[in-house]
TORPA-4810 file (N, C-alpha, C, O; in nm, 3 decimals):
<nodes>
NODE_1_1.534_0.100_-2.738_1.563_-0.054_-2.709_1.565_-0.132_-2.820_1.471_-0.138_-2.899_X
NODE_2_1.701_-0.209_-2.834_1.727_-0.288_-2.963_1.638_-0.393_-2.958_1.578_-0.413_-2.852_X
NODE_3_1.618_-0.468_-3.062_1.537_-0.596_-3.092_1.605_-0.695_-3.003_1.540_-0.759_-2.920_X
NODE_4_1.734_-0.710_-3.018_1.792_-0.816_-2.923_1.766_-0.812_-2.774_1.740_-0.914_-2.709_X
NODE_5_1.773_-0.688_-2.722_1.752_-0.653_-2.603_1.610_-0.683_-2.552_1.593_-0.721_-2.436_X
NODE_6_1.516_-0.667_-2.629_1.367_-0.678_-2.615_1.335_-0.824_-2.606_1.263_-0.871_-2.518_X
NODE_7_1.404_-0.904_-2.721_1.398_-1.047_-2.703_1.453_-1.103_-2.569_1.389_-1.189_-2.508_X
NODE_8_1.560_-1.060_-2.527_1.626_-1.101_-2.411_1.544_-1.085_-2.286_1.538_-1.170_-2.197_X
NODE_9_1.474_-0.955_-2.286_1.405_-0.935_-2.168_1.279_-0.996_-2.163_1.233_-1.035_-2.055_X
NODE_10_1.204_-1.012_-2.296_1.110_-1.097_-2.309_1.118_-1.246_-2.274_1.024_-1.302_-2.217_X
NODE_11_1.226_-1.306_-2.306_1.268_-1.433_-2.265_1.289_-1.454_-2.108_1.259_-1.559_-2.050_X
NODE_12_1.337_-1.357_-2.055_1.353_-1.350_-1.911_1.236_-1.354_-1.848_1.224_-1.428_-1.751_X
NODE_13_1.144_-1.286_-1.887_1.000_-1.251_-1.811_0.936_-1.398_-1.843_0.888_-1.461_-1.749_X
NODE_14_0.935_-1.442_-1.951_0.867_-1.578_-1.968_0.935_-1.691_-1.889_0.869_-1.787_-1.851_X
NODE_15_1.049_-1.682_-1.868_1.124_-1.772_-1.792_1.083_-1.773_-1.651_1.059_-1.878_-1.591_X
NODE_16_1.073_-1.639_-1.591_1.022_-1.634_-1.464_0.888_-1.657_-1.441_0.854_-1.704_-1.333_X
NODE_17_0.794_-1.627_-1.539_0.652_-1.667_-1.512_0.634_-1.817_-1.525_0.555_-1.868_-1.446_X
NODE_18_0.692_-1.892_-1.610_0.696_-2.033_-1.608_0.755_-2.096_-1.495_0.706_-2.202_-1.454_X
NODE_19_0.852_-2.045_-1.440_0.917_-2.110_-1.339_0.850_-2.089_-1.207_0.872_-2.170_-1.117_X
NODE_20_0.766_-1.980_-1.186_0.680_-1.956_-1.073_0.563_-2.034_-1.074_0.514_-2.088_-0.975_X
NODE_21_0.509_-2.041_-1.215_0.387_-2.119_-1.215_0.407_-2.278_-1.207_0.312_-2.349_-1.172_X
NODE_22_0.524_-2.329_-1.240_0.554_-2.467_-1.217_0.562_-2.502_-1.069_0.529_-2.612_-1.025_X
NODE_23_0.610_-2.401_-0.994_0.616_-2.436_-0.836_0.479_-2.420_-0.780_0.451_-2.480_-0.677_X
NODE_24_0.388_-2.342_-0.842_0.266_-2.326_-0.792_0.178_-2.448_-0.805_0.094_-2.473_-0.718_X
NODE_25_0.195_-2.529_-0.914_0.137_-2.642_-0.953_0.123_-2.745_-0.837_0.020_-2.805_-0.804_X
NODE_26_0.269_-2.756_-0.771_0.275_-2.856_-0.673_0.234_-2.820_-0.548_0.233_-2.898_-0.453_X
NODE_27_0.194_-2.692_-0.543_0.157_-2.650_-0.377_0.022_-2.710_-0.348_-0.067_-2.716_-0.433_X
NODE_28_0.010_-2.754_-0.222_-0.133_-2.817_-0.199_-0.163_-2.732_-0.054_-0.095_-2.723_0.048_X
NODE_29_-0.294_-2.675_-0.089_-0.349_-2.593_0.018_-0.401_-2.687_0.139_-0.442_-2.803_0.126_X
NODE_30_-0.393_-2.622_0.242_-0.440_-2.700_0.382_-0.597_-2.684_0.384_-0.650_-2.576_0.356_X
NODE_31_-0.665_-2.794_0.417_-0.808_-2.798_0.418_-0.849_-2.714_0.537_-0.798_-2.742_0.645_X
NODE_32_-0.938_-2.611_0.528_-0.981_-2.531_0.635_-1.112_-2.600_0.700_-1.181_-2.669_0.625_X
NODE_33_-1.149_-2.585_0.828_-1.268_-2.627_0.874_-1.385_-2.553_0.824_-1.372_-2.434_0.795_X
NODE_34_-1.507_-2.617_0.810_-1.618_-2.556_0.758_-1.668_-2.417_0.811_-1.714_-2.321_0.749_X
NODE_35_-1.645_-2.435_0.943_-1.687_-2.300_1.033_-1.592_-2.189_1.027_-1.624_-2.081_1.077_X
NODE_36_-1.471_-2.204_0.967_-1.379_-2.104_0.981_-1.404_-1.998_0.892_-1.416_-2.033_0.775_X
NODE_37_-1.417_-1.876_0.917_-1.436_-1.753_0.794_-1.299_-1.673_0.805_-1.295_-1.565_0.745_X
NODE_38_-1.202_-1.709_0.866_-1.067_-1.639_0.881_-0.975_-1.706_0.800_-0.953_-1.825_0.822_X
NODE_39_-0.920_-1.649_0.714_-0.794_-1.713_0.637_-0.676_-1.703_0.720_-0.631_-1.602_0.774_X
NODE_40_-0.631_-1.821_0.722_-0.504_-1.822_0.822_-0.380_-1.861_0.719_-0.385_-1.968_0.657_X
NODE_41_-0.275_-1.775_0.704_-0.164_-1.807_0.600_-0.028_-1.799_0.694_-0.002_-1.729_0.792_X
NODE_42_0.044_-1.896_0.626_0.176_-1.892_0.693_0.265_-1.793_0.626_0.242_-1.767_0.508_X
NODE_43_0.376_-1.727_0.694_0.448_-1.643_0.633_0.497_-1.671_0.489_0.501_-1.584_0.402_X
NODE_44_0.533_-1.799_0.473_0.582_-1.832_0.344_0.473_-1.831_0.232_0.502_-1.799_0.117_X
NODE_45_0.342_-1.869_0.272_0.236_-1.869_0.176_0.209_-1.715_0.148_0.194_-1.669_0.035_X
NODE_46_0.203_-1.643_0.259_0.182_-1.499_0.236_0.294_-1.419_0.142_0.254_-1.331_0.066_X
NODE_47_0.420_-1.448_0.148_0.515_-1.399_0.092_0.493_-1.464_-0.059_0.515_-1.388_-0.153_X
NODE_48_0.455_-1.590_-0.085_0.434_-1.641_-0.227_0.320_-1.557_-0.299_0.327_-1.528_-0.419_X
NODE_49_0.228_-1.525_-0.229_0.108_-1.447_-0.286_0.151_-1.307_-0.309_0.118_-1.256_-0.416_X
NODE_50_0.224_-1.233_-0.221_0.272_-1.105_-0.256_0.370_-1.107_-0.377_0.372_-1.014_-0.457_X
NODE_51_0.449_-1.214_-0.389_0.544_-1.213_-0.513_0.482_-1.224_-0.630_0.521_-1.172_-0.735_X
NODE_52_0.357_-1.312_-0.614_0.294_-1.357_-0.738_0.218_-1.221_-0.785_0.207_-1.191_-0.904_X
NODE_53_0.171_-1.146_-0.684_0.085_-1.020_-0.723_0.195_-0.921_-0.784_0.167_-0.855_-0.884_X
NODE_54_0.307_-0.913_-0.731_0.414_-0.831_-0.767_0.452_-0.861_-0.921_0.464_-0.768_-1.001_X
NODE_55_0.469_-0.983_-0.954_0.503_-1.023_-1.069_0.411_-1.016_-1.176_0.450_-0.995_-1.291_X
NODE_56_0.271_-1.035_-1.143_0.154_-1.003_-1.214_0.165_-0.853_-1.260_0.145_-0.825_-1.379_X
NODE_57_0.191_-0.768_-1.179_0.188_-0.625_-1.199_0.304_-0.586_-1.296_0.287_-0.503_-1.386_X
NODE_58_0.428_-0.651_-1.273_0.537_-0.622_-1.354_0.496_-0.667_-1.489_0.500_-0.584_-1.580_X
NODE_59_0.457_-0.788_-1.512_0.426_-0.826_-1.654_0.317_-0.752_-1.721_0.320_-0.738_-1.843_X
NODE_60_0.218_-0.700_-1.646_0.133_-0.622_-1.696_0.189_-0.488_-1.752_0.166_-0.451_-1.867_X
NODE_61_0.265_-0.419_-1.663_0.347_-0.304_-1.702_0.429_-0.332_-1.825_0.419_-0.255_-1.921_X
NODE_62_0.497_-0.420_-1.830_0.597_-0.471_-1.929_0.524_-0.483_-2.064_0.570_-0.431_-2.166_X
NODE_63_0.413_-0.551_-2.062_0.335_-0.563_-2.181_0.272_-0.449_-2.232_0.266_-0.435_-2.354_X
NODE_64_0.225_-0.366_-2.157_0.162_-0.249_-2.182_0.266_-0.122_-2.248_0.222_-0.022_-2.304_X
NODE_65_0.383_-0.145_-2.230_0.484_-0.046_-2.266_0.487_-0.005_-2.427_0.524_0.105_-2.467_X
NODE_66_0.443_-0.110_-2.510_0.456_-0.114_-2.649_0.340_-0.009_-2.680_0.366_0.067_-2.772_X
NODE_67_0.236_0.005_-2.627_0.115_0.094_-2.642_0.106_0.225_-2.567_0.015_0.305_-2.589_X
NODE_68_0.191_0.244_-2.488_0.186_0.352_-2.382_0.222_0.472_-2.464_0.304_0.459_-2.555_X
NODE_69_0.161_0.602_-2.436_0.192_0.725_-2.509_0.208_0.727_-2.658_0.297_0.787_-2.718_X
NODE_70_0.104_0.646_-2.716_0.093_0.637_-2.868_-0.041_0.695_-2.884_-0.134_0.644_-2.821_X
NODE_71_-0.063_0.800_-2.965_-0.187_0.864_-2.982_-0.251_0.752_-3.080_-0.183_0.689_-3.161_X
NODE_72_-0.393_0.734_-3.063_-0.459_0.659_-3.149_-0.429_0.499_-3.163_-0.470_0.437_-3.261_X
NODE_73_-0.361_0.444_-3.068_-0.323_0.331_-3.064_-0.450_0.233_-3.045_-0.508_0.230_-2.936_X
NODE_74_-0.489_0.158_-3.147_-0.602_0.074_-3.138_-0.562_-0.076_-3.145_-0.480_-0.114_-3.229_X
NODE_75_-0.612_-0.149_-3.069_-0.589_-0.293_-3.050_-0.675_-0.381_-3.153_-0.667_-0.503_-3.151_X
</nodes>
């Protein structure tokens, strides 16, 4: 992978992360009653959480590629 391609993909991931975090800042959670032990999510909230988890997994995989399959790699 060339340096320019790495830089382009890094910029893309950073843009996605900042874009998603910017929308999360303005989200307001619904207050739940004190007695309620069950979490109730709308479909949109559920999909938002699934996408956030998926993005976190992809960022973790992408950042670990530099160190994967290298013997004696020390951080």
